C-alpha positions as CSV (number, residue, x, y, z in Angstrom):
1,M,11.7,-32.7,-5.5
2,K,14.7,-30.5,-5.0
3,T,13.0,-27.1,-4.7
4,I,10.3,-26.3,-2.2
5,L,8.3,-23.1,-1.9
6,V,6.7,-22.2,1.4
7,P,4.4,-19.1,1.5
8,T,4.9,-18.1,5.1
9,F,2.0,-16.6,7.1
10,N,2.2,-14.6,10.4
11,S,0.4,-17.3,12.4
12,L,1.1,-20.3,14.6
13,A,-0.4,-22.6,11.9
14,T,2.5,-21.8,9.6
15,R,4.9,-23.8,11.8
16,S,3.3,-27.0,10.7
17,A,4.0,-26.2,7.0
18,L,7.6,-25.2,7.9
19,E,8.1,-28.5,9.8
20,T,6.6,-30.5,6.9
21,A,8.8,-28.7,4.4
22,V,11.9,-29.3,6.5
23,T,11.1,-33.0,6.9
24,L,10.6,-33.3,3.1
25,A,13.8,-31.4,2.4
26,Q,15.8,-33.6,4.7
27,R,14.4,-36.7,2.9
28,T,15.0,-35.5,-0.6
29,G,17.9,-33.1,-0.2
30,A,16.0,-30.0,-1.2
31,Y,16.3,-26.2,-1.2
32,I,13.5,-24.5,0.7
33,E,12.5,-20.9,-0.1
34,G,10.1,-18.8,1.9
35,F,8.4,-15.5,1.4
36,A,6.1,-13.4,3.5
37,F,2.5,-14.0,2.4
38,R,0.0,-11.3,3.0
39,F,-3.5,-11.0,1.7
40,G,-3.7,-8.2,-0.8
41,I,-6.1,-5.2,-0.4
42,P,-7.8,-4.1,-3.7
43,Q,-7.2,-0.6,-4.9
44,Y,-10.8,0.5,-4.2
45,A,-10.6,-0.9,-0.7
46,A,-7.3,0.8,0.1
47,A,-8.9,4.2,-0.5
48,E,-11.4,3.4,2.3
49,L,-8.8,2.4,4.9
50,V,-9.5,4.0,8.3
51,V,-5.7,4.4,8.9
52,P,-3.6,6.5,6.5
53,F,-2.1,4.4,3.7
54,A,1.4,5.3,4.7
55,E,0.7,4.0,8.2
56,Y,-0.7,0.8,6.7
57,E,2.4,0.3,4.6
58,A,4.6,0.8,7.6
59,T,2.7,-1.9,9.5
60,A,2.9,-4.2,6.5
61,A,6.7,-3.8,6.4
62,Q,6.9,-4.6,10.1
63,E,4.8,-7.7,9.7
64,T,6.9,-8.8,6.7
65,E,10.0,-8.5,8.8
66,E,8.5,-10.5,11.6
67,I,7.5,-13.3,9.2
68,R,11.1,-13.3,7.8
69,R,12.5,-13.7,11.3
70,L,10.1,-16.5,12.1
71,F,11.1,-18.4,8.9
72,E,14.8,-18.0,9.2
73,T,14.9,-18.7,13.0
74,F,12.8,-21.9,12.4
75,M,15.3,-23.1,9.7
76,Q,18.3,-22.5,11.8
77,E,16.7,-24.2,14.9
78,H,16.2,-27.3,12.7
79,G,19.7,-27.4,11.3
80,I,18.9,-26.1,7.8
81,P,21.7,-23.7,6.7
82,R,21.2,-20.7,4.5
83,A,22.0,-21.5,0.9
84,S,25.4,-20.4,-0.3
85,T,27.3,-20.3,-3.5
86,D,28.5,-23.9,-3.2
87,F,24.8,-24.9,-2.5
88,H,24.8,-28.1,-0.3
89,P,21.1,-29.0,0.3
90,P,19.1,-29.2,2.4
91,C,19.4,-25.4,2.7
92,F,17.1,-22.4,2.7
93,G,16.7,-19.0,1.1
94,W,14.3,-16.1,1.5
95,R,12.6,-14.0,-1.2
96,A,12.6,-10.4,0.2
97,A,10.3,-8.8,-2.3
98,A,7.0,-10.5,-2.8
99,P,3.8,-8.8,-3.8
100,D,0.7,-9.2,-1.7
101,G,-2.1,-11.6,-2.7
102,E,-2.6,-15.2,-3.7
103,A,-1.9,-14.6,-7.4
104,F,1.8,-14.5,-6.7
105,V,1.7,-18.0,-5.1
106,G,0.3,-19.4,-8.4
107,S,2.8,-17.6,-10.7
108,Y,6.0,-17.9,-8.6
109,G,5.2,-21.4,-7.7
110,R,5.9,-22.5,-11.3
111,A,9.6,-22.2,-10.6
112,F,9.5,-24.9,-7.8
113,D,8.9,-28.6,-7.7
114,I,6.3,-28.4,-4.9
115,I,4.5,-25.8,-2.8
116,V,3.9,-26.5,0.9
117,L,0.9,-25.0,2.7
118,T,-1.0,-25.7,5.9
119,R,-4.4,-27.1,5.3
120,P,-7.3,-24.8,6.3
121,D,-8.9,-24.9,9.7
122,A,-12.4,-24.0,10.8
123,E,-11.4,-20.4,11.6
124,V,-9.6,-19.4,8.3
125,T,-11.1,-21.8,5.7
126,G,-12.1,-19.1,3.1
127,P,-8.9,-17.1,2.9
128,V,-6.6,-20.1,3.1
129,N,-8.7,-22.0,0.5
130,R,-8.1,-19.1,-1.9
131,V,-4.3,-19.5,-1.5
132,I,-4.4,-23.3,-1.9
133,E,-6.6,-23.0,-5.0
134,A,-4.3,-20.4,-6.6
135,A,-1.4,-22.8,-6.1
136,L,-3.4,-25.8,-7.5
137,F,-4.9,-24.1,-10.5
138,E,-2.3,-21.5,-11.5
139,S,1.1,-23.0,-10.7
140,G,1.0,-26.2,-12.6
141,R,2.8,-27.8,-9.7
142,P,1.7,-30.1,-6.9
143,V,0.7,-28.7,-3.5
144,L,1.6,-30.4,-0.2
145,L,-0.9,-29.7,2.5
146,S,0.4,-30.1,6.1
147,P,-1.9,-31.2,8.9
148,P,-2.1,-29.1,12.1
149,K,0.4,-31.5,13.7
150,A,3.3,-32.1,11.3
151,P,4.5,-35.7,10.9
152,R,7.9,-36.9,12.2
153,Q,8.5,-38.6,8.8
154,I,7.1,-38.3,5.3
155,A,6.8,-40.6,2.3
156,S,7.8,-43.8,3.9
157,N,4.2,-45.2,3.8
158,I,2.2,-43.7,1.0
159,M,-1.5,-44.1,0.0
160,I,-2.8,-43.3,-3.5
161,H,-6.5,-42.7,-3.7
162,W,-7.2,-44.0,-7.3
163,N,-10.5,-42.8,-8.7
164,G,-9.8,-43.1,-12.4
165,S,-9.4,-39.3,-13.0
166,T,-7.0,-37.2,-15.0
167,E,-6.3,-35.2,-11.8
168,Q,-5.3,-38.3,-9.9
169,A,-3.0,-39.5,-12.7
170,R,-1.3,-36.1,-12.7
171,A,-0.9,-36.3,-8.9
172,N,0.6,-39.8,-9.2
173,A,3.1,-38.5,-11.8
174,F,4.2,-35.6,-9.6
175,A,4.6,-37.9,-6.7
176,A,6.9,-40.4,-8.6
177,P,10.1,-39.3,-6.8
178,L,8.5,-39.9,-3.4
179,L,6.9,-43.1,-4.5
180,H,10.4,-44.4,-5.4
181,L,11.6,-43.5,-1.9
182,S,8.7,-45.1,0.0
183,D,8.9,-48.4,1.8
184,R,5.3,-49.1,1.2
185,V,2.8,-47.8,-1.4
186,T,-1.0,-48.7,-1.3
187,V,-3.4,-48.0,-4.2
188,L,-6.8,-47.5,-2.6
189,S,-10.2,-48.0,-4.3
190,V,-13.4,-46.8,-2.6
191,V,-16.2,-49.0,-3.8
192,G,-19.3,-46.8,-4.6
193,G,-17.2,-43.6,-4.1
194,Q,-16.8,-40.6,-6.4
195,D,-15.0,-42.3,-9.2
196,V,-15.0,-41.2,-12.9
197,P,-14.6,-43.4,-16.0
198,G,-10.9,-44.3,-16.3
199,P,-8.3,-47.1,-15.9
200,S,-8.8,-49.6,-13.1
201,A,-6.7,-49.7,-9.9
202,D,-5.1,-53.0,-11.3
203,Q,-3.9,-51.1,-14.3
204,I,-2.3,-48.4,-12.1
205,L,-0.7,-51.2,-10.0
206,Q,0.8,-52.6,-13.2
207,Q,2.1,-49.2,-14.3
208,L,3.7,-48.6,-10.9
209,H,5.3,-52.1,-11.0
210,C,6.7,-51.4,-14.4
211,N,8.4,-48.3,-12.9
212,G,9.9,-50.3,-10.1
213,I,7.4,-49.3,-7.4
214,A,6.1,-52.4,-5.5
215,A,2.6,-51.1,-4.7
216,E,-0.2,-53.1,-3.3
217,S,-4.0,-52.7,-3.6
218,M,-6.7,-52.0,-1.0
219,S,-10.4,-51.7,-1.4
220,V,-12.9,-50.3,1.0
221,Q,-16.7,-49.9,1.1
222,L,-18.4,-46.6,2.0
223,E,-20.4,-48.1,4.8
224,G,-22.4,-44.9,5.3
225,R,-19.3,-42.6,5.0
226,S,-18.5,-40.0,2.4
227,T,-15.7,-40.8,0.0
228,G,-13.4,-38.4,1.8
229,E,-14.1,-40.0,5.2
230,A,-13.4,-43.5,3.8
231,V,-10.1,-42.4,2.3
232,L,-8.9,-40.8,5.5
233,D,-10.0,-43.8,7.6
234,A,-8.1,-46.1,5.2
235,A,-4.9,-44.0,5.4
236,R,-5.2,-44.0,9.2
237,E,-5.7,-47.7,9.3
238,R,-2.6,-48.3,7.2
239,G,-0.5,-45.8,9.3
240,C,0.3,-43.8,6.2
241,D,2.4,-40.7,6.4
242,L,1.4,-39.3,2.9
243,L,-1.7,-39.3,0.8
244,I,-1.6,-38.7,-2.9
245,K,-4.9,-37.1,-4.1
246,G,-6.1,-35.6,-7.3
247,A,-7.8,-32.3,-6.5
248,F,-11.3,-31.2,-7.6
249,T,-12.2,-34.1,-10.0
250,R,-15.7,-32.7,-9.6
251,N,-16.6,-29.0,-10.3
252,R,-15.3,-26.6,-7.6
253,L,-18.7,-24.9,-7.3
254,R,-20.4,-28.2,-6.9
255,Q,-18.0,-29.2,-4.2
256,M,-18.5,-25.9,-2.4
257,I,-22.3,-26.4,-2.4
258,F,-22.6,-30.2,-2.0
259,G,-19.2,-31.1,-0.6
260,G,-16.8,-33.6,-2.1
261,A,-13.8,-35.8,-1.3
262,T,-11.2,-33.0,-2.1
263,R,-12.9,-30.5,0.2
264,H,-13.4,-33.0,3.0
265,I,-9.7,-34.1,2.9
266,M,-8.4,-30.6,2.6
267,E,-10.3,-29.7,5.8
268,H,-9.9,-32.9,7.9
269,A,-6.7,-34.7,6.9
270,D,-4.4,-35.6,9.8
271,L,-1.5,-36.6,7.5
272,P,0.2,-34.7,4.7
273,V,-1.6,-34.7,1.4
274,L,0.0,-34.2,-1.9
275,M,-2.6,-32.7,-4.3
276,A,-2.6,-31.7,-8.0
277,H,-5.2,-30.6,-10.4
């Protein structure tokens, strides 16, 4: 994971994503690129703006400049230099021209190894979820969700939530560079959880062992909890600093209406979560 994309918001919450990106870049020797993320305004809505469009554009340019300063100052304060021609990572760069809207996250993210975002909180769940889902469904790359309080280290103690799914297998594959770096890897099975037909956890352990990853197994019962709650409790019990999770094994609409492990973990995880669909 040598290239990290960080869509940067004009909010305090974005600092957690920046901290997580820096911690990951220092661990893997990566290049971090940021750009100013702004939610786009549809053409029909722009015509209804109370302020003149020229004034809106001027405000947008000012906000973009503030986001750039936030990103670059943060990198410099954490000892990450600007990328130069000789390119000695960890280092950073900034994309000056980025169109508004979440679609750009999905398309531009294809050029990076991983996209780092802050997980949604109670106040901005809807808008931030759109960005996360664009990254998950459109980029073809993994997404690393940072908790509100960024970790001091990452990928030294990893938990894989194995549920038999294609999405989880893909997440495991994306996470392989970090699994090789980790001191401890646990493959978690949730008995009675939201599994789908697929290989057993023992088969995944064998695959990991054949790849030189000394993983161990863990099994937990629901005991009145949801699958997402059981997974986060297990990760907390093991002191994990990264969770590998396949995203939206169940239909997205069904998860929105009835809930699901992906949605619960996205909204409540207190550790970084690497997700892929």
